[in-house]
C-alpha positions, 0 to 999 in steps of 0.5 A, spaced: 213 527 081 221 529 079 225 524 084 228 529 087 222 532 090 220 525 093 227 524 096 225 532 100 218 529 101 221 524 104 226 526 109 222 531 111 217 525 114 222 522 117 225 527 121 217 529 122 216 523 126 218 520 133 218 514 134 213 511 138 216 507 142 220 514 145 213 518 146 215 523 149 211 522 157 205 525 159 208 529 165 214 532 161 211 541 160 213 544 154 215 550 153 218 556 148 223 561 150 223 567 144 224 574 147 219 577 141 211 577 144 209 575 136 210 569 138 203 569 142 199 572 136 202 568 131 196 562 129 201 556 129 203 558 136 196 557 139 194 551 135 200 548 138 197 548 145 202 550 148 200 554 155 208 555 157 213 560 155 219 563 158 222 570 157 229 573 159 228 579 164 235 585 164 236 585 172 233 593 172 228 591 167 225 598 169 230 603 170 230 604 162 225 605 158 226 601 152 227 594 156 221 596 161 217 597 154 220 590 151 218 586 157 211 589 159 209 588 151 211 580 153 208 580 160 202 582 157 202 578 151 203 571 155 198 574 159 192 575 154 194 567 151 194 564 158 200 562 157 204 561 163 210 565 164 217 563 167 221 569 169 228 569 167 233 574 170 239 576 167 245 582 165 243 589 165 242 590 157 243 598 158 250 601 155 256 599 159 252 595 164 252 588 162 258 587 168 254 591 173 250 587 179 246 588 184 248 589 192 242 583 194 237 587 197 237 592 190 236 585 187 229 583 192 227 591 191 227 590 183 224 583 184 218 586 189 217 591 183 216 587 178 211 582 181 207 588 183 207 590 176 205 583 174 202 579 181 201 572 175 207 571 174 210 566 180 215 561 177 222 565 176 230 563 176 234 568 179 239 568 174 241 566 166 246 563 164 250 563 171 256 560 170 257 562 162 263 567 165 259 572 160 256 573 165 258 577 171 256 572 176 261 567 173 265 566 179 259 569 184 256 563 186 256 565 193 251 572 189 247 566 187 245 564 193 245 571 197 239 573 191 236 567 192 234 567 199 232 574 198 228 573 193 225 568 197 223 572 202 219 577 197 216 571 195 214 565 200 210 562 194 215 563 188 217 557 184 225 560 185 231 556 181 237 559 183 241 559 176 239 556 170 247 553 168 250 552 161 254 544 160 260 547 159 266 544 164 266 548 171 257 546 171 258 540 176 263 544 179 259 551 180 252 547 181 255 545 187 258 551 190 251 555 190 248 549 193 254 550 198 252 558 199 245 556 199 247 550 205 241 546 202 238 543 196 234 546 191 228 543 189 230 545 181 235 547 176 235 550 170 239 547 164 241 550 157 245 543 155 246 546 148 252 542 147 250 536 149 245 535 144 247 539 138 253 533 139 247 528 140 250 526 147 248 526 153 254 526 157 253 532 160 247 533 162 247 526 166 254 530 170 248 534 172 243 529 175 249 525 178 251 532 181 244 535 183 238 531 187 233 536 185 228 537 179 232 539 172 228 544 168 231 544 160 230 551 160 234 552 154 235 548 149 235 545 141 237 544 136 242 551 132 240 553 124 246 558 125 251 561 129 255 566 127 259 568 133 266 568 135 267 562 139 264 557 133 270 554 131 270 550 139 262 549 139 265 542 135 257 541 131 253 541 124 249 547 123 242 547 119 234 546 118 235 538 118 240 538 124 236 542 128 230 537 127 235 531 128 237 535 135 229 537 137 227 529 135 234 527 141 231 531 146 224 529 146 227 521 144 233 521 149 235 526 153 228 526 157 228 519 158 234 520 162 231 521 168 224 522 171 226 528 174 227 532 167 220 536 167 220 541 162 223 543 156 224 549 154 225 549 147 229 556 144 227 561 139 220 560 136 222 565 129 226 570 125 221 575 124 226 580 127 233 577 125 238 579 121 244 578 118 249 581 124 245 576 129 249 571 132 245 566 133 239 563 130 235 555 133 228 558 130 222 554 130 219 558 124 225 561 119 224 567 113 220 562 109 216 559 114 215 552 118 222 548 118 224 542 119 224 542 127 217 545 127 214 538 124 218 534 129 215 539 136 208 538 133 208 530 132 210 530 138 205 535 141 200 530 138 203 523 141 203 527 147 196 528 147 194 521 145 197 518 151 195 523 156 187 521 153 190 514 155 192 516 161 186 519 162 182 513 160 179 517 154 
């Protein structure tokens, strides 16, 4: 076998093999975030044994036909394959409606209709990346608190997360403002720590751990393969499939190990099947030519976790 091929194979093995001393805790839940229902029909997904997935749903999901169709296809596929759902609400995707925010009572109405249509969904986040100033909620932490109260009124037994926070400089302040408006400590916070992990840092994740007392779910995380949006010059880290694999291993080995309060990890996203040259984001586990090195990291991590679970059960 040519020396170059051997070197490539050796590199893939190194990337794929997580360090045994830092094996993922049996209690940590691993899920995938992806907007495409095709993920559930992919044999590579079903063989992983992942039972949790996340979808971002526009708050006015039912009022625009194509939005409602996309959500319905995803939710029904998740139910068919017995996958538990984390539903995260976000801005409208309708033309000219991105900055439109509903009144709390209207949000409650849309939530109730969603629950009526998909009663098996029991875990929700009030707003996706609420502190990101591309979102209309960026300077509205009191509104996030008001949304939370209305959703809690509509479903007393649901698991509710007030916000999923992006690890930007305003993250801690925003979390504190939401908590102050809610007048109690939320049990769970969502975190998208792309900045941290793609620099292989834990600084901002640790900042949130210190700032809040509740559990933290990494509801979006992963290594970036390609980013084409206008803010690319500010991200300050490398990209590529090898980079994404190293980041994925870093998430499982170093970030999750920071605290027992980090209880879930949702990698984003599954594949590039519907991606095109104009897409601004690619952190997929499955590329145009098949599984990427990050997929191997995930596969080996889950395999090691199953072994630890079996040992814990005495198997």
